[in-house]
N, C-alpha and C positions, 0 to 999 in steps of 0.2 A: 504493500500500500504506500502511495506517495505521501510524503510528510505534509502536514497542514501548512497553509499559507495565511499569514496574518496581514490583512490590508485594512487595518483599522487604527493606524497610528495617530490619527487626529483625535481619537477617543482617549487612548492612553498608550503609554510606551513601557517596555520592561525597564526595570531598574538596572542601570549599567553596573558592571562588575567593579569599576573604579569607585563608583558612588557607594556601593555596599561596603567595600573595603574601608573607605574613609569613615563611614558611619559606625562600623562595628565596635570600636573601642568605647563609644558612648552608651552602648547597651551593657557594658561591663565595668571595668575599673574606673572609667572616666564618667561616672554617673552623677556628678554633683549638680546641685541647683545653682544656676548662675547668679542668683541673688544672695547666696550665702557668702560670708566673708572668710571662711576657712579655706584651706588649700584646695579641697575638692571643688568648692564654689568658684574660687579664683581660676582654677583650671578650666571649668566650664565656661566662665565669663570670657576668658581669653579666646577659647574656640569660637564662641558665639560672635564676639566682636570681629574676629578674623573673617568669619563667614560673611558677616554684614559688609565688611570692607571689600571683600572679593566680589560680591554681587554688585555692590555700588560701582566698582571699577568696570564691570561688564556693561553698565549703562552710562558710564562716564559721570556718575552721580557722586555725591558725598555720602559717607556712611550714615550720617544722621538723617538722611533723606530716605532711608530704606526701613520699611516696617515688615516684619515677618507675619504671614497670615497662614490660614489652613489651606489656601488655594485660590483659584480664580473667582469663585462665587463670593467668598468673604471679601476678597480684594475689591471686587466691583461694588459690593454693598458699602464698604467703608469709604471708597473713593468718591461715591456719588452722594450718599446721605450725609456723611461727615461735613463736607464743605457746604452743602445746601443748607443744613441747619444753622450754620453760622451766617451765611450770606443773606438768608431770607430776612434776617434782622435788620438788614440795610437796604431793603427794597428789591433785592434780586430773588424772586420767588419761583422762577421758571427753570425747568430742566429740559434740555433738548437731547434727543437720541434718534436712532433710526429704527424702523420696524424690522430690520434684519439682524438686530443684536441678539446675543445669547439671552436666554430667559433670566440669567443672573442680573442683567442690566434692565431688561424690560419690566420685570416684576418689581425691581427697586423703584423705577420711575412710577409705576402704578401705585406703589405704597406711598411715595411722596405726594401723589395726587390725593390719596385718601387722607393725608395729614394736612391738606390745605394748599399744597403746592400746585403749580401749573405744569402739566405734561404737554410737551410738544414733540411731534414726530416728523422727521424729515421725509421727503419723497425719494423713493428709490426707482431708478430706471430699469428697463428690461435687462440691462447689462449687469445689474447688481450694484451700480455705483450711485452715490448720492447725487441728486439733481442740484446743481450749483445754486439755482434761483431759490430753492427752498431753504438752503443754508443761509443766504443773505437775508431772506425774509424772516426766518424764525429765530436766528441767533442774534439777539439785540441786547439793549442795555438792561432788560429785565431778567436776563438769563444768568443763573448762578453757575451752572455747570453744563457743558456740552460733552456728551459721551458717545464716542464712535469707535467700534471695533476695527482694529487695523487690518487683520486678515479674517475674513468670515470663516467660521468653523465648518460650515456646511458646503458653501460654494467655492471657497478658496479665493474669492475676489479680494483684491487689495485696495482699500480706500486710500485716498490722498490725504492722510492724516496731517502731514505738515501744512498743507493748504487750509485744511479745515481748522487746525489749531491756530494758524495765523489770523484767520477771520475772527475766531472766538476771542483771541487776545485783543484784536482791534476794537472790540466793543466791551472789553473788560470782563468777559466770561472766562471761567476756568475751563481747561481742556483736559478731559480724561480719555485714555484709550485702553481698551481691553486688548492686551498684547499677548494673550495666552497662546495663540497660534503663531504670532509674529516673532516672538523671541527665539533667536537662533536661526530664523529664516531671513530677517531683515536687519540691516545695521541700525542700531539704536544709540544715539548720542544725545542725551538730554541737555547738553550744554548748548546745542544749536537748534534743537527741535522746540517748537512752541507747545510743549506738553507740560502740564502741571501735575498730573497724576497718571500713574500707569500701573496696571495689575498683570501679574504673570503667575504661572502655575508649574509646580515641579514635575508632575507626572506626565506632562507633555514632552519633557526633554530628558527623560531617563533618570529622574529622581523619584522618590516614593510619592504615593498619593497622600494627601493630608498636609502638604507644605507648599507655600507660595510666598511671594513677596510683593510689596506695593511700594512704588516710588511716590513720594510727596515732596514737591519742590519746596525749598526753604521759604517761609513766609506765607505759605498757603493756609488760609483759615480752615480749621478742622475741629470738629467736635467728635470725640470718640463715641462709638456705639456701646462699648462695654466699660464697666467701672469696677474698681476694686484693687488696683495695683499701679505701680509706677513704671512697669516694664514698657519698653519702646517709647519712652518719654510720655507715658500716659496715653498714647494713641491706641494701643492695643494691649491692655493689661492682661496678665496671666503668665504663669511660668512658661518660659520659652522652651521649644522643642529643639534642644541643641543638636541632637543626632541628625534630625531631618534638615536643620538649617545648614549643617556642614555638608550634607549630601547635596542640597540644592546648590551650594556654592561650587562644588566640584562639577555637577552636571552643567551648570551655566557656563563655566569656563571651557568645558569640553565642547559644548555647542558652538561657542564663538570660535574656538580654535579650528573647528572642522567645518564651519559654516559654508564657505565658498565651495569647497570640494563636494561636500555632502549635498548642498542645494543643486549643484550641477548634476550629480548622480541621480537624485530623486526626480528632478525635472525631466531627465532623459527617460527614466522608467515610466513616469506618468504620461509623457507624450507618446511613448511606444504603446502603452496600454490603450490610450485614447484612440490613436490611429488604427490599431488593430481592431478594436471594437467597432469603430465607425465603418471600417472596410467590410466587416463580416456581419454587422447588424446595421445596415445603412439608415434605417428609420429611427435609430437611437438619437437622443438629443443631449448635447453637453451643455450644462448650465454655467453661465458666466464666461463662456468661451470668447466673448467679444471684449472682455476686460483683462487687465493684468491680473494673473492669478498666482497664488503661492505654488511652489513646485511640487508639493506633496499631496494635493487634493484633487480628485476627479469626481464630480457630481454628475450623474448621467441618468436619464430616464429612458425606459424602453416601452413604447406604446404596446398595449395589449397585455401588460403585466401589472402587478402592483408590488410595492416595496416588500411586503411580507413574503409573497410567493418567490420573488427573485432572491431575497436574502436566505430563504429556506433552502432553495436549490443550491445556492453558493455554499451554505453551511454543510449540506449533505455531501458536497464535493470536497469538503475540507478547506474552504476558503472563507475567512472571516471578513465581513464588511459591515456597513451600518446603513440605516435609512436617513441618517442626519446626525443631530446632536445626541450624544450618548445620554444626556440628561433627560431626553424626551423619550427614552426607551419605553415601549408599551403604548405610546400614543397612537391612536388610529387616525388622527387628523393629519392632513397633508402638511408638509413643512411650511411654517410661517415665513421662513426666509424665501422660499421659492414663490409662495403666494404673493409676497410683497414685490417680487420681481415681475409679477404679471403672468406667471406660469399657470396654466389651467389646472383645475382641481384634479382631473384625471392624470395629467402628466406629472404633477407634483406628487401625486399618490403613487407614482411608479418610479420614484427616484431612489437611487442607491449611491452611497458615498464610498469610494475606494481610495484609501489613503496609504501611501507608501511611507517607509521610514527605515529605521536602523536594521530591522530584520529582513527587509526586502532585498531580493536578488534578481538579476536578469532572468535566471531560470524560473523563478516564481512568476514573473510577468509573462514569459513565454507560455507557461502552462495555463495561466488564467486565460490568455488570448485563445489558446487552443480549445478550451472547454466552454468558453463563454457562449458561443452560439447554441450549443446543445442545452446549456442551462437556461437560456432564454426561452427556447422551445418548451422546456419542461415547465418553466414558470408561467408561460402563456396557457399551458394546459391546466395548471393548478388554478390560475386566476379565472379561467373560463368555467371551471367546475365549481367555483365558490358561489 
């Protein structure tokens, strides 16, 4: 039997061996609480501070601008609600985002509306990009925070975050970007980018699940969501996860060191996969193909199937993929991302996301290309029988 093929790296990645090795001592002899003043505590504090500095260096930030989180969802919550609660006191009560954001952003904005804030949604074109006119219309002097995902987790479309941030800054709005998919794929230098807040997640880059980081530019108004300790300068109280912070730092450095070569490798595999599928299943539709896309994500719909049927056929063939965001697993509704792009309900309901990454090989891609037409035929039969 052929070995299984993992094409769901946009959902999560395996923990890298270098990361696990760096973390292991902190599950044993180096177990101290970094808030303790004795030698065990000092050792943990040194490791935590070093991890913070290393992550800051990856973004060209200062160490005191980095806050550790449990991942992308918490980072998005903190980065939007925290500044909004401060800035609404000074007349900026609106928050702007796009309808193609991760639910971690969209649900936060909905919550702000329930708390009396104003929710504004940008317009998305059929290419998955924000319509510029909606940006200049909606992001004005009443806006506290503008939040736009840099690389869409479902379509792979890359938004022009520098231009969006420049406009936000011109009207005094803070700019947040969910960089969960972007870190390690794009060059990020916060000293030149008009970004005030950024969130990233460890398990997308070879670190464990349950760790992430947030960048908060110095001077950004911020009200913490949690209370009870002085950790992270009071912005995110609670005993820090030293082992995972160390692992995140190692993973982040490896991602940057390998970025150019790995992105070229992944892009070549993604393009080969897309070309072969389109040649063998010519009525398939690639979403976001008219825009700049990240190298690792291919979102494709096959008419006459549905996501569940095609994913089942892929899984039975030993190929892991997804219907979109892993956080929406089990949802029977078509992707909100594709719907916002104007994709029909039937076509959105037939979408699958194939995402390459560190486990992917050229041999994997060749095998998927070989079996995909037969799997489509099987999925069409399953969909027709439903």
